[in-house]
C-alpha positions as CSV (number, residue, x, y, z in Angstrom):
1,X,84.3,90.3,100.7
2,X,82.0,92.5,102.9
3,X,82.9,96.3,103.0
4,X,85.1,97.6,105.6
5,X,83.8,100.3,107.8
6,X,86.4,102.9,106.6
7,X,84.8,102.1,102.9
8,X,81.1,102.6,104.2
9,X,82.0,105.5,106.2
10,X,83.9,107.1,103.1
11,X,80.7,106.1,100.6
12,X,78.4,107.9,103.5
13,X,80.3,111.0,103.2
14,X,81.0,111.1,99.6
15,X,77.1,110.8,99.3
16,X,76.3,113.2,101.7
17,X,79.0,115.9,100.0
18,X,77.0,114.8,96.5
19,X,73.6,115.6,98.1
20,X,74.5,119.1,99.1
21,X,76.5,120.0,95.9
22,X,74.1,118.2,93.3
23,X,70.9,118.6,94.5
24,X,70.9,122.2,97.2
25,X,69.6,119.6,100.2
26,X,71.3,118.5,103.5
27,X,71.5,115.1,104.5
28,X,73.6,113.9,107.5
29,X,77.1,113.1,107.3
30,X,76.5,110.1,109.6
31,X,73.5,108.3,108.3
32,X,72.1,105.6,110.5
33,X,72.9,101.8,109.8
34,X,70.6,100.0,107.7
35,X,70.1,96.4,108.1
36,X,71.3,94.1,105.1
37,X,69.0,92.6,102.5
38,X,66.2,90.7,104.0
39,X,63.1,88.7,102.3
40,X,60.1,90.9,102.1
41,X,57.4,88.5,101.5
42,X,55.7,90.2,104.6
43,X,56.0,93.8,103.2
44,X,54.6,93.0,99.8
45,X,50.9,93.9,98.8
46,X,50.0,90.3,97.5
47,X,50.2,87.1,98.7
48,X,53.5,85.6,97.0
49,X,56.5,83.6,98.1
50,X,59.8,85.0,98.5
51,X,61.2,81.6,98.2
52,X,63.1,80.6,94.8
53,X,60.7,80.9,91.6
54,X,59.8,77.8,90.2
55,X,60.4,77.3,86.4
56,X,57.0,77.1,84.7
57,X,55.5,74.1,83.0
58,X,55.7,76.3,79.7
59,X,55.7,79.8,78.0
60,X,58.6,82.2,78.5
61,X,60.2,85.4,77.3
62,X,61.9,84.0,74.4
63,X,59.3,85.1,72.0
64,X,59.7,86.5,68.4
65,X,56.5,88.5,68.7
66,X,55.5,91.3,71.2
67,X,52.6,90.5,73.3
68,X,49.8,93.2,74.0
69,X,51.0,96.2,75.7
70,X,49.4,96.6,79.2
71,X,47.9,99.8,79.8
72,X,49.9,101.7,82.5
73,X,48.2,101.8,86.1
74,X,49.2,103.6,89.1
75,X,48.0,101.7,92.0
76,X,48.5,102.4,95.9
77,X,49.9,105.8,95.2
78,X,48.0,108.9,95.8
79,X,49.7,111.1,93.0
80,X,48.4,114.7,92.2
81,X,49.2,116.6,89.6
82,X,51.3,119.2,91.6
83,X,53.2,115.7,92.8
84,X,53.7,115.0,89.6
85,X,55.1,118.4,88.5
86,X,57.5,118.8,91.4
87,X,58.4,114.9,90.7
88,X,59.4,116.0,87.2
89,X,61.1,119.0,88.0
90,X,63.4,117.2,90.6
91,X,63.8,114.6,88.1
92,X,65.1,116.7,85.3
93,X,66.9,118.5,88.0
94,X,69.0,115.4,88.6
95,X,69.0,114.4,84.8
96,X,70.7,117.6,84.0
97,X,73.7,117.3,86.8
98,X,74.0,113.7,85.3
99,X,74.5,114.7,82.0
100,X,77.5,117.0,82.7
101,X,78.8,114.5,85.9
102,X,82.7,114.3,86.0
103,X,82.6,112.3,89.1
104,X,84.7,109.6,87.7
105,X,87.2,108.5,84.8
106,X,84.6,107.5,82.6
107,X,83.3,111.0,81.6
108,X,86.9,110.8,79.8
109,X,85.4,108.2,77.3
110,X,82.0,108.2,77.0
111,X,80.1,109.4,74.0
112,X,76.8,110.1,75.8
113,X,75.8,109.7,79.5
114,X,73.1,107.2,79.5
115,X,70.8,108.2,82.3
116,X,67.8,106.2,81.8
117,X,64.1,106.3,80.4
118,X,60.3,105.5,80.7
119,X,57.6,106.1,83.2
120,X,58.1,108.7,85.7
121,X,55.5,107.1,87.9
122,X,56.6,103.3,87.1
123,X,55.2,100.2,88.9
124,X,58.4,98.6,88.0
125,X,61.9,99.8,87.6
126,X,64.5,97.9,85.8
127,X,68.2,98.0,86.8
128,X,71.0,97.0,84.7
129,X,74.9,96.9,84.8
130,X,76.4,99.8,82.4
131,X,75.5,101.1,79.3
132,X,77.2,99.5,76.1
133,X,78.6,100.7,72.5
134,X,74.9,100.9,71.2
135,X,73.9,102.8,74.5
136,X,76.6,105.1,74.7
137,X,76.3,105.9,71.0
138,X,72.6,106.6,71.7
139,X,72.3,107.9,74.7
140,X,69.6,105.5,75.8
141,X,69.6,102.4,78.1
142,X,69.2,98.6,76.4
143,X,69.2,99.2,72.8
144,X,71.5,96.7,71.7
145,X,70.6,93.0,71.5
146,X,70.3,92.8,75.3
147,X,67.7,95.3,75.3
148,X,65.7,93.9,72.4
149,X,65.6,90.6,74.6
150,X,64.8,92.8,77.4
151,X,61.8,94.4,75.8
152,X,60.3,91.1,74.8
153,X,60.9,89.8,78.2
154,X,58.5,93.1,79.5
155,X,56.3,92.1,76.8
156,X,55.7,88.7,77.8
157,X,54.3,90.0,81.5
158,X,52.3,92.7,79.6
159,X,54.5,95.7,80.0
160,X,56.0,98.3,77.1
161,X,59.0,100.0,77.7
162,X,56.8,102.9,78.4
163,X,55.3,101.3,81.2
164,X,58.5,100.9,83.1
165,X,61.6,103.2,84.0
166,X,65.1,101.3,83.1
167,X,68.5,102.6,83.8
168,X,71.7,101.2,84.9
169,X,73.9,101.5,88.2
170,X,76.9,103.6,85.8
171,X,75.6,106.0,83.7
172,X,78.7,106.1,81.3
173,X,80.0,103.0,79.6
174,X,83.1,101.4,80.7
175,X,86.1,101.3,78.0
176,X,85.6,97.9,76.0
177,X,82.7,97.1,78.0
178,X,84.7,96.0,81.0
179,X,83.0,95.4,84.4
180,X,82.4,98.5,86.5
181,X,85.0,99.2,88.7
182,X,84.3,99.7,93.2
183,X,85.2,103.3,92.6
184,X,82.9,103.6,89.4
185,X,79.9,102.4,91.2
186,X,80.7,104.7,94.5
187,X,80.8,107.8,92.5
188,X,77.5,107.1,90.4
189,X,75.7,105.1,93.0
190,X,74.0,108.4,94.5
191,X,72.6,108.9,91.0
192,X,70.6,105.5,91.3
193,X,69.4,106.2,94.9
194,X,67.9,109.3,94.0
195,X,66.2,107.7,90.7
196,X,64.5,105.6,92.8
197,X,63.6,107.8,95.4
198,X,62.0,110.2,93.0
199,X,60.5,107.4,91.0
200,X,59.2,105.5,93.7
201,X,58.5,102.1,91.9
202,X,56.8,99.3,93.4
203,X,59.5,96.6,92.6
204,X,63.1,96.8,91.4
205,X,63.9,94.4,88.9
206,X,67.8,93.6,89.3
207,X,69.5,92.4,85.9
208,X,72.9,90.4,86.9
209,X,75.4,90.4,89.2
210,X,76.6,94.4,89.3
211,X,73.0,95.3,89.4
212,X,72.2,93.0,92.5
213,X,75.2,93.6,94.2
214,X,75.5,97.7,93.8
215,X,71.3,97.3,95.1
216,X,71.5,95.1,97.8
217,X,74.9,95.8,99.0
218,X,75.6,92.0,99.2
219,X,78.7,90.0,97.7
220,X,76.5,86.8,96.8
221,X,76.2,86.1,93.3
222,X,73.1,86.1,91.1
223,X,72.5,82.5,90.8
224,X,72.1,82.3,94.7
225,X,69.5,85.4,95.0
226,X,67.7,85.5,91.6
227,X,63.9,84.6,92.1
228,X,63.9,85.5,95.4
229,X,62.6,88.7,96.9
230,X,64.4,90.8,98.8
231,X,64.5,93.9,100.5
232,X,67.5,96.4,100.0
233,X,69.0,98.2,103.1
234,X,66.9,101.4,102.2
235,X,63.4,98.8,102.2
236,X,63.2,99.1,98.3
237,X,61.7,95.7,97.3
238,X,63.9,94.0,94.7
239,X,63.8,91.1,92.7
240,X,67.2,89.7,90.9
241,X,67.3,87.8,88.1
242,X,69.7,87.3,85.1
243,X,70.6,89.9,82.4
244,X,69.4,89.4,79.2
245,X,73.2,89.2,78.1
246,X,73.7,86.4,80.0
247,X,70.5,85.0,78.8
248,X,71.7,85.7,75.1
249,X,75.0,83.0,75.8
250,X,72.9,80.8,78.0
251,X,69.5,80.2,76.3
252,X,68.8,77.5,78.9
253,X,68.8,79.6,81.6
254,X,65.6,81.5,79.7
255,X,63.1,79.2,81.8
256,X,64.5,80.4,85.0
257,X,64.2,84.1,83.8
258,X,60.7,83.5,82.8
259,X,59.9,82.1,86.3
260,X,61.4,85.1,87.5
261,X,59.2,87.6,85.7
262,X,55.7,85.5,86.9
263,X,56.8,86.2,89.8
264,X,57.8,90.1,89.3
265,X,54.0,89.9,87.5
266,X,52.1,88.3,90.7
267,X,53.9,90.7,93.0
268,X,52.6,94.1,91.1
269,X,49.3,92.0,90.5
270,X,49.6,92.0,86.7
271,X,47.5,89.6,84.6
272,X,49.9,87.8,82.3
273,X,48.8,88.4,78.4
274,X,46.3,86.0,77.2
275,X,45.7,84.5,80.9
276,X,42.9,85.9,83.3
277,X,44.1,87.8,86.2
278,X,43.5,85.9,89.3
279,X,40.7,87.0,91.7
């Protein structure tokens, strides 16, 4: 069900208050309306199709060995040492705020805040749903079985965990790994928004229903959106795909997920390991 005007106004006011209090900067109390999520084929720097990706003839992310790690390159961004220093300082300030956050009930049951980790200048940012038991225990995202599969999925397109940035919509684990509640997403979404603004990735890989709905502000499910390049209301380029936990339960979906990963690689201009890059 689409968000009601009162809900949107409440979220906008909450975000403005959070921006002033947590980061010491000012934001308009009534931000301008932004368009709904739309395909972004025309806006991407490479020639790819925004239609659903087709399954490849063979290959995929279901591999027991890691592909060679690709060297990380910042392409299309003029980044200076000063920029990096300022960005790192802002990032650490945001992280420090999140680590002591008490904006929702999850602060009462968490062991650790799982803020996120990886490159501070990533081409690709991976966004999941929420920490699980392993992540809550360690304070690191995607370290359980689903995280191990995610590592292999990234390796299949020549990326290591240090090449990307990995985060979740929620920074604290919901009890018993239940789905995120709407008020918890509302309280935590400003952190994710600021992470994206600070890191400026070229593409967001959205894992599963909750990440896709939170970022794209849609009520559509992942099955109807996966494999499609979309722009978020803020203009971020996104690619929804299945969550690794879903793939562990439904191995047959790995072929579709592999097609999505190949689309992500093509969008970023990455050569797949063992295959020549298309001129």
